[in-house]
Residue, then its C-alpha position, 0 to 999 in steps of 0.5 A: m387860078r388859072v396858071p398862064n400857058h408860059s414855058p415852065a422856067l417861068l410857072r408862077p410860084r403858088d401862092r400857098d408857099a409864100l401863104r404857109t410862109e408867113l403863117r409861120n413867121v406869126a407863130a414863131t413869135g411865140i405870142v399865138p398858139v396857133v395859125f392856120g390859113g388858106e386860099v380863096f378860090h371862086g369866093t370859096l376859102h380852103l385851109g389848108e396850111f396849119v401850125g399847131t394844130h393838134t387835130n385834123g379835122l380843119r383841115g381841107l376844110v371849103v368854108s362859104e363866103s359868109s359862112g363861119l369867120g372866115g366867110r365873114v372876113m372874107a365877105r366884107r374884108n375886113p378881119a374879125a375876131v371872136h373871144d368865145y367861137g362857139r357861143a359868139r353870137t357873131i358869125t354863123h357855125h356851120y364850122d363849130g365841130p372841127v373848131l370846137a374839137e380842136g379846142l380854139c376859143s379865141v379866134l381873130a381873121v384876117p383877110v388878104i386883099v388884092r385888088g378888093r377881092s379876097r385872095a386868102v384868109m389867115y387865122a390867129a387862134i388861142r384854146e383860152r378865152v380872152p381878148i386878141g392882143d393889140r400886138l398880134t393883131d398887128v402881128m397878123m395886119q402887117a403878115g396879111r399886107r405881105l402876103a398881099n403885096e405878093i400876090a399883086i406883085r405875081d399877079e402882075v409879072d402874069r399880067r406881063v407874061e400874057l402881054l409878050d406871050a401876044a406880042a410874040a404871036e403877032r409877030t408885029v414890028p415894034s413900033a416907036v410908041d412901043t418900043e418906049e413902052i417896054r423900055d417903061v416896062h422892062a425899068e420896071l420890073r428889074s425894080l419890082a425884083q428888088t421889091v420881094d424876098d423870094p428869091a423864085l419870084q425874084e429871078q422871074l421878074r430878071a427873066l421877063s426883063s430880060r424877055l423884053a429886052g430881047v423885045g425891044s433890043t436893036a440887037d443883030p437876031n442873029r447874033s452869037t451870046p454876047t462876051v459882055v456881062l453886066s451884073p444883075r444891078e448893073l442892069d437895073v441902072l443902066s435900064h432907069a438911065a435909057l428912061g433918062c432919069s438922073n443918079v438921083v431919081i434911080a437911088e429912088r427906085l431901087s433903094v439905094k444910094p447914089e452913090t452907089v449908083k454912081s458907082y454900077l455906072r461906072s463898071a457898067m460903062s466901063k465894061l461897055d466899053a463907054h464914056s458917057r452913059r449915053e454910049a452905054v446904054v447904045a452899047a447895052r441895045r446893040l448887045g441885046l442887054l436892053p430893049 
């Protein structure tokens, strides 16, 4: 996958690390002895993450689309399982050597689908000819959905960065419509930050929102660093208040209670020496904290 050309501090975390985390989570349940998987690049699956394997035969294996179990689910974008890999008639047998050397019999493969494309494949395997149970299937499907959501968020972050870089390259003064779009995206990024568990990605989303604040704010560019420091949650709430959202709507978007929203608003208003949410928004924009 192409990595956007932006500053090192905002480089996309490796999707492989997120894949490894989900595989380890599945392994930690103790319901399956072997889990492994890999990312899909240009229609080809590259196996690279393993838990519970005894040999190195599968490591680095490249699986073509429609070949083997992984290639089948990658092409059809649906999970599939075989209960006797070596004798299965629903798949090709291009990879029998490393699979059977590992002693794998019952195998479940789950594709990770993002915007209609297979971006990774996760496997769960048992060294006996037994049916794949519903519990294992549910655990793998949940892991696949979490990983798909994580990758989708990272894709969206990359897209936003590219838009920022393009806007910066043009060096144009934002129009009123552009400014509103910037404010919407700023609030959206801060909301997205609350939906991810990866601290690095969460920090990346907040850093992007800060860049947007600088692009769309009315602050004097020659002004020194603002003396007012708002917490991430105070900025989250204030960014949505700037869009005219009610406390109830803000609470829904940030997955908190309306009373919590009120508390953060009061705190932000106090720091900004404001007597209303509108005054707080205006003050935050003058300081470059909001677009």
